[in-house]
N, C-alpha and C positions, 0 to 999 in steps of 0.2 A: 631480570637485569636486560637491556636495551643494548640490543649493539650497533655501531657504525660501520655501514659499508662505503668505501668511498670508491667510486669510479677512475679507476687510471689513464692518465693523458699520458699520449704517447708522441714523441716528435716521428716526423714524417723521416727522418733518419734512423728511427729507434728497429736495433735487427737483435732476432731471439736466435739463441741454438740451445739445442741440447747437448746438456753436458752429462747426466745420469740419466740411463731409464729407468721407467715408475716403478715403483714398491708400493706394497699395502700400504695404506695409512693406516692404524690400528687406533683402535679408543679401547683397547685393553690388549697391550702386546700380551704380559704374561699367559693370557686365557686364548690368544690365537684371535681374537673379536676384531672384524676389520671395520672402520670407519663408516659411518654412510650417511646420504645425505638427510636431512632432517626431513625433508618435504617429499621426497623422492624415493628414498629408500634405498638410492643407486649406491653399490661400493664405491670408494673412494681413491682415490692413488695420488702420491707425490711425487714428483720429477723437480730434478734440477736445472734451471735454465740458465743462461749467462745473457745480460741484457747488455748491448752494445749499442752507444749511444755519441758522435760526436765524439768528444776527447775522452771517453767514459766507460770502463766497465763495471759489472756487478751481477755476482749470483744471486738467483732468487731462488726457494725451496718453494712450491709453488702446488696448490693442491687442484688434480684433478675426476672431473667425475671419469666411470668407466668408459659410459658413450664419448667422450672425447678425447680416449685415443685413437688416432689415427693407426691402423695396420702399415706395418712397415717402418714405426721409430725407432731411430739408433741414436745413440749418444756421434755426438759431430752434425748433426742433421740440422740446417736451420726449420724453424718452426714460423707460424704465427701463432698470436693470443687468440681468443675467443672472448670479447667481456672481462677482460681481468680485472680485477677488482682488490682494494687492500682492507684489509679490518684489523684496527689498532687492537689490542689485546692489553691486558694486564692482572697479572695473579698477584695474594698477598699470602706467605708460607713462611709460617715460622717467625712473623715478624719482618721477615724481606718483601721485598716487591721487585718481580721481575716483569719486565712488559717490554712488549715489538710489534709488528706486523706479521698478519696471517696474508699470502697471497692465492688466489682463486681465480680461476680462466672455467667458463662453461665447455671447453674444448682449447684441443692444439691443431692449427690446420699446419699438415707440410707444406712447407716452404721454400720456393727456387734461392739459389746461389746470388746476390745481390751482381748484377751486371758490369763489368768494368769498362770503364770509360778507354775507347779503345786509341784511342788523340787522337781521330780524326776530323 
């Protein structure tokens, strides 16, 4: 089955903040098997990011490969996303359809605090 990957366009005013530290993404949680990238075999992690732009904010659960996690990453830190994509998904289980959007980045970069207007 073909999957659709959509590059996410962001406004210049968009900011991200790490809401929760990375946790392993499991392909089989009962047996402790961490999910890996299908192409590279690299371990995958999930982070909670807060997306803020203009008059809205949203929490996004985002998948990141291990190599894309910078050292020193802590909740509350501003971050930048590299190659943010969205993948719509749907599952049918016991006659019920569930659907959503999965987000993924190739990397996170430590961001700088936005500069405040000094009024000068």
